[in-house]
BAKOL-415708 format. One record per residue: x, y, z of N, C-alpha, C in turn; residue in one letter. Coordinates in steps of 0.2 Angstrom, whole numbers, plus 2048, in hexadecimal, padded with zeros to 3 digits. Example, Ala and Ser with C-alpha at 12.3 -4.5 7.8 and 13.67 -1.06 7.14 Angstrom:
# residues 2
nc1_nc2_nc3_cac1_cac2_cac3_cc1_cc2_cc3_rest
842_7E4_827_83E_7EA_827_842_7F0_827_a
840_7F5_823_844_7FB_824_840_800_827_s
This chain:
# residues 333
nc1_nc2_nc3_cac1_cac2_cac3_cc1_cc2_cc3_rest
147_2F5_1EF_148_2F1_1F5_141_2EF_1F7_m
142_2E8_1FA_13C_2E3_1FA_13D_2E1_1FF_k
13A_2E4_207_138_2E3_20C_136_2DA_20F_p
13A_2D8_212_139_2CF_215_135_2D1_21B_t
130_2D6_21D_12B_2D5_224_127_2DA_21F_r
121_2D8_221_11A_2DC_221_11A_2E5_223_q
11A_2E9_21E_11A_2EE_222_113_2F2_220_r
111_2F7_227_10A_2FC_225_10B_301_221_r
10B_303_21C_108_307_219_105_30F_21A_k
106_315_218_105_319_21C_0FC_31A_21A_t
0FA_31F_21B_0F3_320_219_0F4_327_216_a
0F9_32B_217_0F6_331_213_0F8_330_20C_v
0F4_336_20A_0F4_334_202_0F8_33A_200_t
0FD_338_1FA_100_33D_1FB_100_341_1F4_v
103_348_1F2_102_34B_1EB_100_349_1E4_g
0FE_34A_1E0_101_346_1D8_105_34C_1D7_a
109_347_1D4_111_349_1D0_10F_34E_1CA_l
111_354_1CA_10E_355_1C2_112_354_1BE_v
10F_352_1B7_111_34D_1B4_118_351_1AF_a
117_356_1AD_11D_35A_1A7_11F_360_1AA_s
124_361_1A8_128_368_1A9_126_36D_1A8_a
120_36D_1A3_11C_374_1A1_11A_374_1A8_t
114_371_1AA_111_370_1B0_115_370_1B7_m
11A_370_1B7_11D_36F_1BF_11F_377_1BD_l
123_379_1B9_124_381_1B7_11F_386_1BB_a
11A_384_1B7_113_387_1B8_111_388_1BF_g
110_382_1C3_10E_37F_1C9_113_381_1CD_c
11B_383_1CB_11E_383_1D1_11C_388_1D7_g
11B_390_1D6_117_392_1DC_113_38E_1E2_a
110_389_1DF_10B_386_1E4_10D_37F_1E5_s
113_37C_1E3_116_376_1E3_11E_375_1E6_t
11F_379_1E6_124_37A_1EB_12C_375_1E6_g
128_373_1E0_12E_370_1DC_133_374_1D7_t
138_36F_1D7_13C_374_1D2_138_376_1CA_t
13A_37B_1C8_13A_37B_1C2_13E_378_1BC_d
13C_374_1B8_140_36E_1B7_149_370_1B1_v
146_377_1AF_14A_37A_1A9_14F_37D_1AE_a
14C_382_1B5_152_385_1B6_155_384_1BC_s
152_37E_1BE_153_37A_1C7_150_37F_1CC_g
14D_384_1CB_14C_388_1D1_146_387_1D5_s
146_389_1DB_13F_386_1DF_13E_38D_1E1_f
135_38C_1DF_132_391_1DE_12D_393_1E6_q
12F_38D_1EB_12C_391_1F3_130_38D_1F7_r
12F_38E_1FE_134_38A_204_132_383_204_p
136_37F_206_135_379_205_137_376_20F_i
132_373_211_133_372_218_137_36C_218_d
13D_36E_21D_13F_367_220_13D_364_226_m
13A_35E_225_136_35C_22A_13A_357_22E_v
13B_358_236_13E_354_23A_13A_350_23D_v
13B_34A_23D_136_344_240_138_344_24A_p
13A_349_24B_13B_348_253_13C_350_254_f
13C_351_25B_13A_356_25F_142_35C_25D_g
141_360_260_146_367_25F_14D_364_263_s
153_365_261_158_365_266_15C_360_267_g
15B_35B_263_15F_353_263_161_354_25C_g
164_34E_25A_16A_350_253_167_34E_24F_g
15F_34D_24C_15F_34D_246_15A_353_243_a
157_356_249_157_360_24A_15D_363_249_d
162_361_24D_167_367_24B_16A_366_245_l
16C_361_242_16E_35F_23A_16A_363_236_v
165_362_235_15D_365_232_15E_36A_232_a
160_371_236_15F_377_238_164_378_233_r
16C_375_233_173_376_231_174_376_22A_a
16E_371_228_16F_36F_221_16A_374_21E_a
163_374_222_15F_379_21E_160_37E_21E_g
164_383_223_167_38A_222_16C_389_21B_t
171_385_21A_175_385_213_172_382_20F_a
16D_380_20F_169_37E_207_164_383_207_m
164_388_20A_15D_38B_208_162_391_204_a
167_391_205_16D_397_202_16E_393_1FC_t
16E_38D_1FA_16E_38A_1F3_16A_38A_1EE_e
164_389_1F2_15C_388_1EF_158_38F_1ED_l
159_392_1F1_157_399_1EF_14F_39B_1F2_g
150_396_1F9_149_396_1FB_149_393_203_v
146_396_207_146_393_20C_145_38C_20E_d
149_38A_213_146_383_216_145_383_21D_v
140_385_21F_13B_384_227_13E_37D_228_p
140_37D_22D_13F_377_232_139_374_237_v
137_370_236_12F_36E_236_130_367_23C_v
130_367_243_130_362_248_12C_35F_248_n
129_359_247_124_354_247_124_34D_24B_v
123_34D_252_127_348_255_123_341_255_e
125_33C_257_121_336_257_120_330_253_g
121_32B_257_123_323_255_128_322_251_a
12E_324_252_136_324_253_135_325_24C_t
133_32C_249_134_32E_243_12E_32F_240_g
129_329_23E_125_326_23B_121_32D_23A_s
11D_331_23E_118_335_23F_11A_33B_23A_t
122_33F_23B_125_344_235_123_342_22E_g
127_33D_22E_129_339_227_121_337_224_m
11C_337_226_115_335_225_113_33E_222_t
114_343_228_113_34A_224_117_34B_220_q
11C_349_21F_120_34A_21A_11E_347_212_m
11B_341_213_117_33E_20C_110_340_20B_l
10E_344_212_107_347_20F_107_34F_20A_a
10E_350_20A_10F_356_207_110_355_200_s
10F_359_1FD_110_356_1F4_116_357_1F0_s
118_353_1EF_11F_350_1EB_124_357_1EA_p
129_359_1EE_12D_360_1EC_12B_364_1F1_g
125_364_1F5_125_369_1FC_128_368_203_d
129_361_202_12D_35F_209_132_35A_207_a
136_35A_20D_13C_354_20E_13E_355_214_m
13F_34E_217_13F_34B_21D_146_349_21F_a
149_349_225_14F_346_227_14C_340_22A_i
150_33B_226_151_333_229_156_331_22D_l
155_32E_231_15C_32B_234_159_323_236_i
15F_322_238_15F_31A_239_15B_316_23E_q
159_319_243_153_317_247_14D_316_243_d
14A_31C_240_144_31D_23B_144_316_238_t
14C_317_233_14B_313_22E_148_30A_232_l
14B_308_237_149_303_23B_142_302_23A_t
140_306_23C_138_305_23E_135_301_236_t
137_303_231_134_300_22C_135_2F8_22B_a
13A_2F4_22C_13B_2EC_22D_139_2EA_231_p
13A_2ED_237_137_2EC_23E_12E_2EB_23E_a
12C_2EE_239_122_2EE_237_120_2F3_23C_g
124_2FA_23F_120_300_241_121_305_23F_g
122_304_23A_121_30C_235_11A_30D_233_a
119_313_233_112_315_22F_114_316_22A_s
119_315_227_11B_317_21E_120_311_21D_f
121_314_215_124_30C_213_12A_311_210_s
130_30D_20E_138_30F_20B_135_310_203_m
130_30C_202_12E_30E_1FA_12A_315_1F8_d
128_318_1FF_127_31D_1FF_12B_324_1FC_e
132_322_200_136_328_201_13C_327_1FD_v
13E_32C_1FA_146_32D_1F5_14A_32F_1FA_k
150_32D_1F8_156_331_1FC_159_337_1F8_a
15A_33A_1FA_15C_343_1FA_165_342_1F9_v
167_342_1FF_16D_341_201_16F_33F_20A_c
175_33C_20C_177_33A_213_17B_341_215_r
177_342_219_17C_349_21E_180_347_222_l
17F_342_226_182_33F_22C_185_338_22D_q
189_334_22F_189_32E_230_18F_32F_238_s
18C_32D_23C_190_32D_243_18F_329_249_m
194_328_24E_195_321_252_191_324_257_p
18D_320_25C_18A_31E_260_18E_31B_265_s
18B_31C_26D_18F_31B_272_187_317_27A_a
18B_317_27D_186_314_283_18A_316_28A_l
186_31D_28A_188_320_290_185_321_297_f
189_323_29C_186_322_2A1_188_329_2A6_v
185_32A_2AB_187_330_2AF_18C_331_2B2_k
190_336_2B1_197_336_2B4_194_335_2BB_k
199_330_2BF_199_32F_2C7_196_327_2C6_g
194_324_2C3_18E_31E_2C4_192_318_2C1_t
195_318_2BD_198_312_2BA_19E_314_2B7_y
1A5_313_2BA_1AC_312_2B7_1AE_311_2B1_s
1AB_30A_2AE_1AE_308_2A8_1A9_304_2A5_s
1A9_302_29F_1A5_2FC_29C_1A4_2F5_2A1_w
1AB_2F5_2A4_1AB_2ED_2A4_1A7_2EE_2AC_e
1A7_2F3_2B1_1A1_2F5_2B5_19A_2F5_2B5_e
199_2F6_2AF_193_2F7_2AD_18F_2F0_2AA_l
193_2EE_2A8_193_2E6_2A5_192_2E1_2AB_a
195_2E2_2B0_194_2DD_2B4_18E_2E0_2B8_a
18D_2E6_2B9_184_2E6_2BB_17F_2E4_2B7_a
17F_2E5_2B3_17C_2E3_2AD_17A_2D9_2AE_a
180_2D6_2AF_180_2D3_2B0_17B_2CE_2B6_k
17E_2D1_2BA_17B_2D1_2C2_175_2D1_2C1_k
173_2D9_2C0_16C_2D8_2C1_168_2D8_2BA_a
167_2D2_2B6_164_2D2_2AF_15E_2D6_2AF_p
15C_2DB_2AA_159_2DE_2A8_155_2E3_2AD_g
15B_2E5_2B1_157_2EA_2B6_15D_2F2_2B5_t
162_2F2_2B3_164_2F7_2B1_161_2FA_2A9_l
15E_301_2A9_159_304_2A3_15E_309_29F_q
15D_307_29A_162_30D_296_15C_310_291_v
15E_318_290_157_31B_28E_15A_318_286_a
155_318_280_155_318_279_150_31D_276_t
151_31C_26F_14E_320_26B_145_31C_269_v
146_316_26A_140_313_269_13F_30B_268_g
13A_308_269_139_300_268_13C_2FF_260_t
13F_2F9_261_142_2F8_25A_146_2F9_256_n
149_2FD_25A_14E_304_258_157_300_256_s
15B_301_252_162_301_253_164_300_25B_v
163_306_260_164_304_266_160_2FC_26A_d
15C_2FB_267_15A_2F4_269_15D_2ED_266_d
15F_2EF_261_164_2E7_25D_16A_2EA_261_i
16F_2F0_262_175_2EF_265_174_2EC_26B_v
16D_2EE_272_16D_2EB_277_16A_2E5_277_l
168_2E1_272_167_2D9_270_16D_2D7_26F_a
170_2D9_26B_17A_2D7_26A_17C_2D6_26F_s
17C_2DC_273_181_2DB_27C_17F_2D5_27F_l
179_2D6_27E_175_2D0_283_178_2C7_280_k
175_2C8_27A_176_2C0_277_181_2BF_276_q
181_2C5_276_18B_2C3_276_190_2C4_279_e
18A_2C8_280_190_2C9_287_18B_2C6_28D_l
186_2C7_28D_17F_2C5_292_17F_2CA_295_g
180_2D0_293_17C_2D6_297_176_2D8_294_t
172_2D9_298_16A_2D8_299_168_2E0_29A_s
167_2E3_298_164_2E9_298_15D_2EA_297_f
15A_2F0_29B_152_2EF_298_153_2F9_296_r
151_2F7_28D_14E_2FE_28B_148_300_28C_a
148_30A_28D_146_30D_28E_144_312_289_v
13E_311_286_13E_315_280_13C_31D_280_p
140_323_27F_13C_329_27E_13E_32D_279_f
138_330_276_138_332_26F_13B_338_26D_s
13C_33B_275_13F_342_274_147_343_276_e
14A_343_273_152_345_274_154_349_27E_p
150_34D_27C_153_352_283_14C_34C_289_t
14A_348_288_147_344_28C_14C_33E_28F_e
151_33B_28B_157_337_28B_15A_33A_28E_r
15E_340_28B_163_343_291_161_346_299_y
15C_346_299_158_348_29F_156_342_2A3_a
154_33C_2A1_154_336_2A4_15B_334_2A7_a
160_335_2A4_167_332_2A6_169_337_2AB_l
169_33E_2AA_16A_344_2AF_167_341_2B5_l
162_340_2B7_15C_340_2BA_15D_339_2BF_g
160_336_2BD_15F_32D_2BF_15C_329_2BD_g
157_32B_2B9_150_328_2B7_152_322_2B3_h
158_321_2AF_15B_31C_2AB_162_31C_2B0_v
165_316_2AB_16C_314_2AE_172_315_2A8_d
170_315_2A2_173_316_29C_16F_319_298_v
173_31C_291_170_320_28C_174_31E_286_l
16E_31C_281_172_31B_27B_170_31F_276_y
176_323_274_176_327_26F_17C_32B_26B_e
17B_32F_267_181_331_263_185_335_266_q
18B_335_265_18F_33A_268_18D_340_268_l
18F_342_262_18C_34A_260_187_34C_263_g
182_34A_265_17A_349_267_17C_34C_26F_d
181_34A_272_182_34D_27A_188_350_27B_v
18A_353_276_190_357_275_192_35A_27C_r
18E_35D_27F_18C_362_283_18C_35E_28B_e
189_358_289_18C_355_290_191_350_291_y
194_34E_28C_19C_34D_28A_1A0_353_28D_l
19F_359_28A_1A4_35E_28C_1A6_360_294_d
19F_360_296_19E_361_29C_1A0_359_2A1_s
1A1_355_29F_1A0_351_2A3_19C_34C_2A6_g
196_34F_2A6_192_34D_2A7_18F_345_2A5_q
191_344_29F_18F_33C_29A_195_339_298_f
196_333_29B_19C_32F_29A_19A_329_297_v
19F_32B_28E_19E_325_28C_1A2_31D_28E_p
19E_316_28D_1A3_312_291_1A3_30D_28B_l
19F_30C_285_1A2_307_27E_19D_30C_279_a
1A0_30C_274_1A1_30E_26F_19C_30C_268_l
198_30D_264_195_309_25F_198_30B_25A_s
19F_307_258_1A2_307_254_1A8_303_251_a
1A9_302_24A_1AF_2FC_249_1B4_2FF_24B_t
1B8_307_24C_1BF_30A_24C_1BD_30E_253_e
1C3_30E_255_1C4_315_25D_1C1_31B_259_p
1BE_31E_25B_1BC_324_25B_1BE_32C_25E_v
1C3_331_25B_1C8_334_25B_1C4_339_261_e
1CA_337_267_1C8_33C_26D_1C5_336_271_g
1C4_331_26F_1C0_32A_274_1C3_324_275_y
1CA_326_271_1CD_320_270_1CF_31B_275_e
1CE_31D_27C_1CF_317_281_1C6_315_283_d
1C1_318_27F_1B9_314_281_1BC_30D_27C_v
1BA_308_27F_1B7_301_27A_1B2_301_276_p
1B3_2FF_26F_1AC_2FC_26A_1AB_2F9_26C_t
1A5_2F7_268_1A0_2F3_269_1A3_2EE_265_l
1A9_2EF_261_1AC_2EA_25F_1B1_2E7_261_t
1B4_2E9_264_1B9_2E8_26B_1B7_2E5_26F_d
1AF_2E6_26F_1AD_2E3_277_1AA_2DC_274_l
1AB_2D9_26C_1AA_2D4_26B_1A2_2D3_265_g
19F_2D9_265_19A_2D8_262_19B_2D9_259_l
197_2D5_256_198_2D5_24F_198_2DC_24C_p
19B_2DD_246_19A_2E4_243_196_2E4_240_d
191_2E0_23F_18B_2E2_23B_186_2E5_23F_e
187_2E5_245_181_2E8_24A_184_2EF_24C_v
18C_2F3_24B_18A_2F9_24A_188_2FB_244_m
182_2FD_245_17E_302_240_17F_308_240_l
184_30B_23B_185_313_23D_17E_318_23E_p
17E_31C_242_178_321_243_17C_324_23D_q
175_325_238_176_32A_233_170_32E_233_f
170_334_231_16C_337_22F_16C_33C_228_r
168_33B_226_168_33E_21E_15F_340_21B_g
15D_343_215_15B_346_213_154_341_20F_i
14F_340_20E_14A_33C_20B_142_342_207_v
142_33F_203_13B_342_200_135_33C_1FD_v
130_33E_1FD_12C_33C_1F9_12E_337_1F4_n
12D_331_1F2_12F_32E_1EE_12E_330_1E6_s
127_334_1E7_124_335_1E0_127_33C_1DF_e
12A_340_1E2_12F_346_1E1_133_345_1D9_t
133_34A_1D5_137_34A_1CE_13E_349_1CF_p
141_346_1CA_149_346_1CB_14A_34A_1CA_d
14B_351_1C7_14E_355_1C6_14D_35A_1CD_e
149_359_1D3_148_35B_1D8_14B_359_1DD_t
14B_351_1DD_151_34F_1E1_159_34F_1DE_v
159_352_1DA_160_353_1D9_164_35A_1D9_a
15C_360_1DB_160_365_1DC_161_367_1E5_a
15B_361_1E7_15D_360_1EF_162_35D_1F1_l
165_358_1EC_16A_355_1ED_170_359_1EC_s
171_35D_1E7_177_362_1E7_177_366_1EA_d
173_369_1EC_171_36D_1F2_176_36C_1F8_a
173_365_1FB_176_362_1FE_17E_362_1FF_c
17F_35D_1FA_187_360_1F8_188_366_1FB_e
188_36B_1F7_18A_372_1F7_18A_375_1FF_k
183_373_203_183_375_20A_189_370_20E_a
18A_369_20E_18E_366_20D_197_369_20F_f
197_36C_20A_19F_36D_208_19F_376_20C_g
199_378_20F_19C_380_212_1A1_37D_219_t
1A4_381_21A_1A9_382_220_1A4_383_224_e
19F_386_227_19A_384_22D_198_37F_22D_k
195_37B_227_192_374_22A_197_36F_22B_f
19E_372_228_1A3_36B_22B_1A6_36C_230_k
1A5_373_235_1A6_375_23A_1A0_36F_23F_a
19B_372_23D_195_36E_241_196_365_242_f
199_362_23A_198_35C_23A_19E_35A_23F_q
1A4_35D_23F_1A8_35C_245_1A8_35C_24B_e
1A2_361_24D_1A2_362_255_19D_35C_257_e
199_35A_251_195_355_252_196_34E_252_n
19E_34D_24F_1A2_345_24E_1A0_342_24A_f
19C_346_243_19A_342_23F_1A0_341_238_a
19E_338_236_1A5_338_234_1A5_33D_22E_d
1AB_33E_22B_1AF_342_227_1AB_341_21F_a
1AB_338_21F_1A7_335_216_19F_336_217_d
19C_33A_21D_196_339_21D_192_339_218_s
194_33E_214_190_340_20C_18F_33A_209_f
187_33B_206_187_337_201_181_33A_1FD_q
180_33B_1F5_17D_33D_1F3_177_338_1F1_d
172_33A_1ED_16B_338_1ED_16C_331_1EC_a
16F_32F_1E5_171_327_1E4_176_322_1E9_a
179_328_1ED_17F_324_1F1_178_323_1F8_e
177_326_1FB_172_325_1FF_16B_31F_1FE_f
16A_320_1F8_164_31D_1F8_166_315_1F8_q
16C_314_1F6_170_30D_1F6_175_30A_1FC_a
174_30F_200_174_30F_206_170_30E_20B_f
168_312_20A_163_30E_20D_161_308_20C_l
162_305_207_15F_301_203_165_2FA_207_d
169_2FC_208_16E_2F5_20B_16D_2F4_212_k
16D_2FB_216_16A_2FD_21D_163_2F9_21E_q
15F_2F9_21A_158_2F4_21A_159_2EF_21C_y
15C_2EA_219_15F_2E5_217_163_2E2_21D_g
168_2E6_221_16C_2E6_224_167_2E3_22B_l
163_2EB_22C_160_2EB_232_159_2E5_232_i
157_2E3_22C_153_2DE_22D_156_2D9_22E_d
15C_2D6_22D_15D_2D1_231_160_2CE_238_r
163_2D7_23A_164_2D7_242_15C_2D5_245_q
157_2D9_243_151_2D8_245_14E_2D2_245_l
150_2CD_241_14D_2C8_243_153_2C2_245_n
15A_2C2_246_15F_2C0_248_15D_2C2_252_a
15A_2C8_252_15B_2C7_25A_152_2C7_25B_y
14D_2C6_257_148_2C5_258_144_2CC_25B_h
144_2D2_256_142_2D6_259_13D_2D8_253_l
139_2DC_255_134_2E0_250_12F_2DA_252_g
12A_2DC_24B_123_2D7_24A_124_2D1_249_d
């Protein structure tokens, strides 16, 4: 994958790759990589979540990590490392020796790479599996705006006044807001929050007018009626919310509907045998009844799972799509 924008490389130094199967097996107790012959792991593997606790990335990491630990035969402790729309956590994962750690990668963190704001390069990571693909939405607090038409009218009447809580600068959130402005003339002001709970509290407290978030991540607020979705970032209706217009219905191009995804990546120097073992554990975890229930509860698409090869191809394609959107709306460096 060749980026079309200059990207800042991480300054961390990754551990050296063990060259042979014999050395790998002998050093398994200290490196955490697989024994090539047996495919077994020798020590816990950190699951780095590049965001704080309580958000969607954290929840899926804990659900998947618990199930994967059973398959791998070692603990998969979750380590939250927030900051810079995911870059801080990604660089911490890369600082570990290949095979010692993996990280949750989401659409918003991927977007920082072509935008020029990432402290890591996509060349430094290798796909393991995709766990989730899900729709996002523009939410308002109950009792404020009754429909998208009402919200859009307010945004047009006072351009740049209504504030939207977003995940970070030059994120997919910004692409959607830029497209809304260009296609529909609705001008919002993006207000980034690094913590999911901060975004939710901002809407509940009336500090922002709108929240851009995934449906599943605010399930408790939907069930309680505190948050109301007015427009879905999807190309097709979402079950249970058929009366909520999609951004496609509103006239936005399909390429703007970049699905929020969550998957697992590792250091690109991680041996293929290790990646294969992790990907296989992902697939088995994905097939458990408990994880299926978790996915349904969080509005994840039924076809969310992708193995290492499929997820890598997906990431390459998404990188190109995002780069074109950033250029089209003059976002990023």
